[in-house]
N, C-alpha and C positions, 0 to 999 in steps of 0.2 A: 570456526565455521565462518565462511566468507560468504557474504550476499551479493548479489548482483543484479541490479534494479536496471530494466529496460521498457522502452515502451512510449516514452515520450515523445511528443513533438508539439508542431504548431496547428491548431485547429480551430475552426470557426465557430463561433456559438451556436449551440444545439447538436454539436456533432458528438462523435464517443472515441474513447481511446481505450485501449486495454494495454496496462501495466503488469508486467511480470517480474518477480523474483525469484532469480535461479541461486539454490543454495550449493555449496560445494560439499557437504555432508545432506546425512539423513535431517528432515525437518522435525520427524515425529519426537523427536526428543524435547522439542519446546512445546511448553503449555500453549503460549500463544504467539501466533503469527499477526502482525498487525502493518497498517499503512496508514503512514503522518504525511503531514506536506508543511512547508516553510514557506510563506509570501516573503517579500522583500521587508523590511521593519516590524516584522512580527513572529512571533511567538510560534514555534512546531507545534503542530495542531494534531490530535488522533482524530485519525477518520473512521476506521473499520477496524475490528480484529476477530480471527476466528480461534477457537480454540484447539484442543488437540481431541476433545469429546466431540466436537461438532456445531458447537454454540457459536453464533456470529453477533457482534455489535457495531453497530454504525452513529457517528456522530448526526445530530438533527439537519447539519448542513449539508450533508450528501446521501440520507436517509431516501430511499425511493427511487434515489438516481444511480449509486455505486452498489457494486456489488463484490464482495472477496469471496475467492474462494480458494481454496488448500487443497493441492495433489501431492499426500505424503509419496504416495509412491515415484513419483517425479522428482519430489523436494522442491516442489515449486508454487509460490502463492500468487495469485493474478489478482487486480483492479480491474473490474470493468465498470467506465464510468461513460454512463448515458447524458444526454443532456447537458452537457458542459456549458457555463457560464464562465463569461470574464473573471468572477471573480474567484474562479477556480484555480487561476495561474497561479503556481508554484513550483518549486522543487519535491518532487513527493520521494519519502524514502520508506523501504521496509524495514521491518523490525523483527527480532527474534527473540522470545524471552523466556528463559527457563526459571523456573522457581526454584529448584536446587542449585544452591549455590547464586540465586539471583541475578545468574548472566544474563546479560542480555548485549544483542548484536545489531549493527547498522549497517542498509548497503550504502553503496557511494551517492543516490539521489540520481532521480533524473527527471528533465524539468518540461514540464506542461504549459503550454502556452494557449489560450483561450482568447480570440480576435473578437470585438464583435461587430 
């Protein structure tokens, strides 16, 4: 499967962006869909996950500000980001993980820049 992330851009602090991750095939087969980010000089950070059973989890750094949503019918995962901060500036990646076979797929990343 191929993942295509979109929706990044330049936004002022306090603003919002909505990222989308579209899959070339069904995402229902994936146990976990997630969003990560990587800032320059830093390790890739897990932000949010959505499981096939419907549970979601967030990193403390984005809890209360970011919302992940999964549309199995549309094969798309979104990340709604509100109250953005300059420290949210990073390249954002979507990930699809399948427990069976331990398969993991990554999108190409979309850049989010938050100005102060």
